[in-house]
C-alpha positions in Angstrom: -38.8 -52.6 224.6 -39.1 -54.1 221.2 -38.1 -51.8 218.4 -40.8 -50.8 216.0 -40.7 -51.7 212.3 -39.0 -49.3 209.9 -38.2 -49.4 206.2 -35.0 -50.9 204.9 -34.2 -47.8 202.8 -33.9 -44.0 203.2 -35.1 -41.2 200.9 -32.6 -39.5 198.6 -34.9 -37.5 196.3 -38.5 -36.3 196.4 -41.1 -35.3 193.7 -43.8 -32.7 194.4 -47.4 -33.7 194.0 -50.3 -31.3 193.6 -53.5 -31.1 195.7 -56.8 -30.0 194.1 -60.2 -28.9 195.1 -63.4 -31.0 194.6 -64.8 -28.6 191.9 -61.7 -29.2 189.8 -61.9 -32.9 190.2 -65.6 -33.0 189.3 -64.8 -31.2 186.0 -61.7 -33.3 185.2 -63.6 -36.6 185.9 -66.5 -35.6 183.7 -64.0 -34.7 180.9 -62.4 -38.2 181.4 -65.9 -39.8 181.1 -65.5 -41.3 184.6 -62.6 -43.4 183.5 -59.6 -43.2 185.8 -57.2 -44.2 183.0 -58.2 -41.0 181.1 -57.2 -38.6 183.9 -54.0 -36.7 183.6 -51.4 -37.7 186.2 -51.1 -34.0 187.3 -54.8 -34.2 188.2 -54.1 -36.9 190.8 -52.9 -36.4 194.4 -52.2 -40.0 195.5 -51.9 -42.3 192.5 -52.8 -45.9 193.4 -54.1 -47.0 190.0 -51.2 -49.5 189.6 -47.9 -50.6 191.1 -46.7 -51.4 187.6 -43.7 -49.4 186.5 -44.4 -46.8 189.2 -41.9 -47.8 191.9 -38.9 -45.9 193.0 -35.7 -47.5 191.7 -32.6 -47.9 194.0 -29.3 -46.1 193.8 -27.7 -49.3 192.4 -30.4 -49.4 189.6 -29.8 -45.8 188.6 -26.1 -46.4 188.6 -26.6 -49.5 186.4 -28.6 -47.4 183.9 -25.5 -45.2 183.3 -23.6 -48.4 182.3 -26.3 -49.6 179.8 -25.0 -51.2 176.6 -27.2 -50.0 173.8 -25.7 -52.3 171.1 -28.4 -53.7 168.8 -27.1 -57.3 169.0 -25.2 -59.0 171.8 -25.4 -56.1 174.4 -23.7 -56.9 177.7 -26.8 -55.5 179.4 -28.8 -58.4 178.0 -26.3 -60.9 179.4 -26.5 -59.2 182.8 -30.3 -59.5 182.7 -30.2 -63.2 181.5 -27.7 -64.1 184.2 -30.0 -62.6 186.9 -33.2 -64.3 185.5 -31.4 -67.7 185.2 -29.9 -67.5 188.7 -33.2 -66.6 190.4 -35.6 -68.8 188.3 -33.5 -71.6 186.9 -34.6 -70.9 183.3 -31.8 -70.9 180.7 -33.7 -69.4 177.7 -34.6 -65.7 178.2 -36.4 -63.6 175.7 -36.7 -59.9 176.6 -39.9 -57.9 175.8 -40.9 -54.4 176.6 -43.4 -55.5 179.2 -45.4 -58.4 180.5 -48.3 -58.2 178.1 -45.8 -58.3 175.3 -44.3 -61.5 176.7 -47.8 -62.9 176.7 -48.4 -61.8 173.2 -45.1 -63.4 171.9 -45.7 -66.8 173.7 -49.5 -67.0 173.2 -49.0 -66.3 169.5 -47.3 -69.6 169.1 -49.2 -71.6 171.8 -52.9 -70.5 171.8 -55.3 -71.1 168.9 -59.1 -70.8 168.3 -61.0 -73.2 170.4 -58.3 -73.8 173.0 -59.0 -73.7 176.7 -56.4 -72.3 179.1 -57.2 -73.2 182.8 -55.7 -71.1 185.6 -56.3 -69.2 188.7 -58.1 -65.9 187.9 -56.4 -64.8 184.7 -55.6 -61.1 184.9 -56.9 -58.7 182.3 -54.2 -58.8 179.7 -53.8 -62.5 180.0 -57.5 -63.1 179.5 -57.5 -60.5 176.7 -54.7 -62.3 174.8 -56.5 -65.6 175.2 -60.0 -64.4 174.2 -58.7 -62.3 171.3 -57.5 -65.6 169.8 -61.0 -67.0 170.3 -59.9 -69.3 173.1 -61.3 -69.6 176.6 -59.7 -68.6 179.9 -61.1 -71.0 182.4 -61.0 -69.9 186.0 -60.1 -72.7 188.4 -59.4 -70.6 191.5 -60.5 -72.0 194.9 -64.0 -70.9 195.9 -62.8 -69.4 199.2 -61.3 -66.5 197.2 -64.8 -65.2 196.5 -65.5 -64.7 200.2 -63.6 -61.5 200.9 -64.0 -61.7 204.7 -62.6 -65.2 205.0 -59.0 -65.2 206.2 -56.9 -68.1 204.9 -53.2 -67.9 204.1 -53.2 -68.9 200.5 -56.3 -67.5 198.9 -54.9 -67.4 195.4 -54.5 -71.2 195.1 -55.6 -73.3 192.1 -58.5 -75.6 192.9 -57.0 -79.0 192.1 -60.4 -80.7 191.8 -61.6 -78.0 189.3 -58.3 -78.2 187.4 -58.4 -82.0 187.1 -62.0 -81.9 185.9 -60.9 -79.4 183.2 -58.0 -81.7 182.2 -60.4 -84.7 182.0 -63.0 -82.9 179.9 -60.8 -80.7 177.6 -57.4 -82.4 177.6 -57.0 -82.2 173.8 -57.9 -78.5 173.8 -55.6 -77.4 176.6 -52.2 -76.1 175.4 -50.9 -75.4 178.9 -51.9 -74.5 182.4 -51.2 -71.0 183.7 -50.8 -70.0 187.4 -50.6 -66.4 188.4 -48.3 -65.7 191.4 -49.5 -63.8 193.3 -53.1 -64.0 192.1 -53.9 -60.4 191.3 -57.5 -60.6 190.3 -58.4 -62.3 193.6 -56.8 -59.6 195.6 -53.0 -60.0 195.4 -53.4 -63.3 197.2 -50.5 -65.8 197.2 -50.3 -69.4 196.0 -48.7 -72.0 198.3 -45.7 -74.1 197.4 -47.9 -77.2 198.2 -50.4 -76.0 195.7 -47.8 -75.3 193.0 -46.4 -78.8 193.5 -49.9 -80.4 193.4 -50.7 -78.6 190.1 -47.3 -79.8 188.7 -48.1 -83.4 189.6 -51.5 -83.1 188.0 -50.0 -81.5 184.9 -47.6 -84.4 184.6 -50.4 -86.9 185.0 -52.1 -85.5 181.9 -49.0 -84.6 179.9 -49.4 -80.8 180.2 -47.0 -78.0 180.6 -47.2 -75.2 183.3 -46.6 -71.5 182.7 -46.3 -69.0 185.6 -47.5 -65.4 185.2 -44.8 -64.1 187.4 -45.2 -60.4 187.8 -45.2 -60.6 191.6 -43.4 -63.9 192.2 -41.1 -62.4 194.8 -44.0 -61.3 196.9 -45.4 -64.8 196.5 -42.1 -66.2 197.8 -42.3 -63.8 200.8 -45.8 -65.2 201.8 -44.5 -68.8 201.4 -41.6 -68.0 203.7 -43.9 -66.3 206.3 -47.0 -68.4 206.1 -46.1 -71.9 204.9 -44.7 -74.5 207.2 -41.1 -75.6 206.5 -40.0 -72.4 204.6 -39.2 -70.0 207.4 -35.5 -70.7 207.4 -35.2 -70.6 203.6 -34.1 -67.5 201.8 -36.4 -65.8 199.2 -34.0 -66.8 196.4 -34.1 -70.5 197.5 -37.9 -70.4 197.6 -38.0 -68.8 194.2 -35.9 -71.6 192.7 -38.2 -74.2 194.2 -41.3 -72.4 192.9 -40.1 -72.2 189.4 -39.0 -75.9 189.5 -42.7 -76.7 189.2 -43.1 -74.6 186.0 -42.0 -75.1 182.4 -41.8 -71.4 181.6 -42.8 -67.9 182.8 -44.0 -64.6 181.5 -43.1 -61.5 183.6 -43.9 -57.9 183.8 -40.7 -56.7 185.4 -42.4 -53.4 186.2 -43.6 -55.0 189.4 -41.2 -57.2 191.4 -38.1 -56.0 189.5 -39.0 -52.4 190.2 -38.3 -51.0 186.8 -40.3 -48.4 184.8 -40.4 -50.6 181.7 -39.5 -54.2 180.8 -40.5 -57.8 180.8 -39.5 -61.2 179.5 -40.4 -64.8 178.6 -38.2 -67.5 180.1 -38.2 -71.3 179.8 -36.0 -74.4 179.7 -37.9 -75.9 176.7 -35.9 -75.1 173.6 -38.9 -75.7 171.3 -40.9 -73.1 173.2 -38.0 -70.7 173.0 -37.3 -71.3 169.3 -40.9 -70.7 168.4 -41.3 -67.7 170.6 -38.1 -66.0 169.5 -39.4 -65.7 165.9 -42.5 -63.8 167.2 -40.2 -61.9 169.5 -38.1 -60.6 166.7 -41.3 -59.7 164.7 -43.2 -58.0 167.5 -40.5 -56.7 169.9 -37.0 -56.5 168.5 -33.9 -58.6 168.2 -33.2 -61.4 170.7 -30.8 -59.4 172.9 -33.0 -56.3 173.4 -36.6 -57.3 172.6 -38.0 -53.8 172.9 -35.9 -52.7 175.8 -33.0 -50.3 176.2 -29.7 -51.6 177.5 -30.0 -49.3 180.5 -33.4 -50.8 181.4 -32.1 -54.3 181.2 -29.3 -53.4 183.6 -31.8 -51.9 186.0 -34.0 -55.0 185.6 -31.1 -57.3 186.5 -30.2 -55.3 189.6 -33.9 -54.9 190.6 -34.5 -58.7 190.4 -31.5 -59.3 192.6 -32.4 -56.7 195.2 -36.1 -57.5 195.4 -35.6 -61.1 196.1 -34.2 -60.2 199.5 -36.4 -60.4 202.5 -35.9 -56.9 203.9 -37.0 -55.2 200.7 -40.1 -57.3 200.4 -41.0 -56.9 204.1 -40.8 -53.1 203.8 -43.2 -53.2 200.8 -45.7 -55.7 202.2 -45.8 -54.1 205.7 -47.1 -50.9 204.1 -49.9 -52.8 202.4 -50.7 -54.4 205.8 -50.6 -50.9 207.4 -53.3 -49.6 205.1 -55.4 -52.7 205.8 -55.2 -52.2 209.5 -56.3 -48.6 209.1 -59.3 -49.8 207.2 -60.0 -52.4 209.9 -60.3 -49.5 212.4 -63.0 -47.9 210.3 -64.9 -51.2 209.5 -64.3 -51.0 205.8 -64.5 -54.4 204.0 -61.7 -55.5 201.8 -60.3 -58.8 200.5 -58.7 -60.4 203.6 -56.0 -61.0 204.4 -54.2 -57.9 202.9 -52.6 -58.8 199.6 -49.0 -58.4 198.5 -49.2 -55.3 196.4 -52.6 -53.7 197.1 -55.7 -53.5 199.2 -58.9 -54.6 197.3 -61.9 -52.9 198.8 -65.1 -54.9 198.5 -67.4 -52.5 196.7 -70.5 -54.7 196.8 -70.3 -54.8 200.6 -69.6 -51.0 201.0 -72.0 -49.6 198.4 -74.9 -51.9 199.1 -77.5 -49.7 197.4 -75.8 -49.5 194.0 -77.0 -52.4 191.8 -74.4 -54.5 190.0 -75.7 -53.2 186.6 -74.4 -49.8 187.7 -70.9 -51.0 188.5 -70.4 -50.5 192.3 -66.6 -50.8 192.2 -66.2 -48.2 189.5 -68.7 -46.0 191.4 -66.5 -46.3 194.5 -63.4 -45.5 192.5 -65.1 -42.3 191.3 -66.2 -41.4 194.8 -62.7 -41.8 196.2 -61.2 -39.6 193.5 -63.9 -36.9 194.1 -63.3 -37.2 197.9 -59.6 -36.7 198.0 -58.0 -36.8 194.5 -56.9 -40.5 195.1 -56.9 -42.6 191.9 -57.6 -46.3 192.3 -58.5 -49.0 189.8 -61.6 -51.1 189.4 -61.0 -54.8 189.4 -64.4 -56.2 188.9 -67.4 -56.1 186.5 -65.9 -53.6 184.1 -62.5 -55.4 183.9 -64.3 -58.7 183.4 -65.5 -57.6 180.0 -68.5 -59.2 178.3 -68.8 -62.9 177.6 -67.3 -63.3 174.1 -70.2 -65.5 173.0 -73.4 -64.0 174.7 -72.0 -60.4 174.9 -73.6 -60.2 178.4 -71.8 -58.5 181.2 -70.0 -60.9 183.5 -71.3 -60.3 187.0 -70.2 -63.7 188.5 -66.9 -62.5 190.0 -65.8 -60.1 192.7 -66.3 -56.3 192.3 -63.3 -54.6 193.9 -61.6 -51.3 194.1 -57.9 -51.9 193.9 -55.5 -49.6 195.8 -52.2 -50.7 194.3 -49.3 -49.2 196.3 -46.2 -48.2 194.3 -42.9 -49.5 195.8 -40.9 -47.0 197.9 -43.0 -44.1 196.7 -45.6 -43.0 199.4 -45.3 -42.8 203.2 -47.6 -44.1 205.8 -49.0 -40.6 206.1 -50.3 -41.0 202.5 -51.9 -44.3 203.6 -53.6 -42.4 206.4 -55.1 -40.0 203.9 -56.4 -42.9 201.8 -58.0 -44.6 204.8 -59.6 -41.4 206.0 -61.1 -40.7 202.6 -62.6 -44.1 202.4 -64.0 -43.7 205.9 -65.7 -40.5 204.8 -67.3 -42.4 201.9 -68.2 -45.2 204.2 -69.9 -42.8 206.6 -72.2 -41.5 203.8 -72.6 -44.8 202.0 -76.4 -45.0 202.6 -76.8 -41.9 200.4 -75.0 -43.4 197.5 -77.7 -45.2 195.6 -76.9 -44.5 191.9 -73.9 -45.7 190.0 -72.6 -45.4 186.4 -73.6 -46.6 183.0 -71.5 -47.2 179.9 -71.9 -44.9 176.9 -69.1 -46.4 174.8 -66.9 -49.5 175.2 -64.3 -51.4 173.2 -64.8 -55.1 172.4 -61.8 -56.2 174.5 -60.1 -54.8 177.6 -62.8 -52.2 177.8 -61.9 -50.8 181.2 -58.8 -48.9 179.8 -60.9 -46.8 177.4 -64.5 -47.1 178.5 -66.6 -44.0 178.5 -69.3 -43.7 181.2 -71.8 -41.3 182.8 -73.3 -40.9 186.2 -76.9 -42.0 186.6 -79.1 -39.2 187.8 
């Protein structure tokens, strides 16, 4: 018989997690003003709020941390990191930052100005926040198929080339660069095909524009290219990565995802003018060029993590667990963004909580219900995260409203996924009785979902 799938690692250390009762969770959630980010970690049983910085590092990474060079300037750990980044991406200029949004801040500070338009495929929250905080516009050019959560196509994160060319024709003098997120987080962790990356590059060349990749989960994107796109099945993940980045002029990365470190990021490019401009901001905002807000030990772990997680077996173990949770939800008829994404399952709240009006934030309501049901913390990727329109100040209800269940790498077992699926089934079974959602009682002007205060509507 064919052998079943098993992970490409074994467990060496465990951490206890605490269960709670519903009465406790009701109190804690009220104190947190129904904001998952305001809960204490020890009030959570299974924490799926993010896969960023929450993965379990390997024995090689922990060993590398012991060899970290903490020199202020010229640390060997930086050169270890730079070598790994250059070897995997092909970019020679590497600027370390403490995480991905810091890399965005450094680069956008020199590239984005008021009135600019930055087209891309579903900019994530910090990306959009950095653009809009500079009074520029983040223009979404994702394919329309991404909005149909039940449609199954292999590369749902693709840029719509027609939309992108229209933007380039209409706003050419206002576009500093094109940004492509791989994988497309906001659309459900959906990958972008190599063909689409090439087409976007050709279009950028036609209009004299540069291309930046938001690369937090580039290795997962390479996995999907290898397994779904014709002509890549015999190529290694590292070979695919080099080809992907050959269509970009630079990248920002939160290494807390695909490099499986607790903290770290970088900006990388082959354009010396970009690097020279960004490094001035890097020194001002992050630290000297060879540490950029990172410890030497973290740079060592990052270098090793990049090397390990651009191997097929590691990626397969990770993505198979996401698929496993998706199959459990299929058994229960629970709607989510199909096919299963690379790092998370995105439950379609508007299809599950059909009686909760959009003005009462169905996805955040579902997030609350899941925590109350079983102590599971997810994250809303929808109407709250979309913020208000910076001009009209109206809520943006034109996108998807999803509950993201982001699975940390090498942390939970499939038994934990069974608990998550069962908890969602319990909510699904009583969905007809959930008719009221939440309302905002306080919010910040930007990136409100991190600090918003809400209350339940009686």
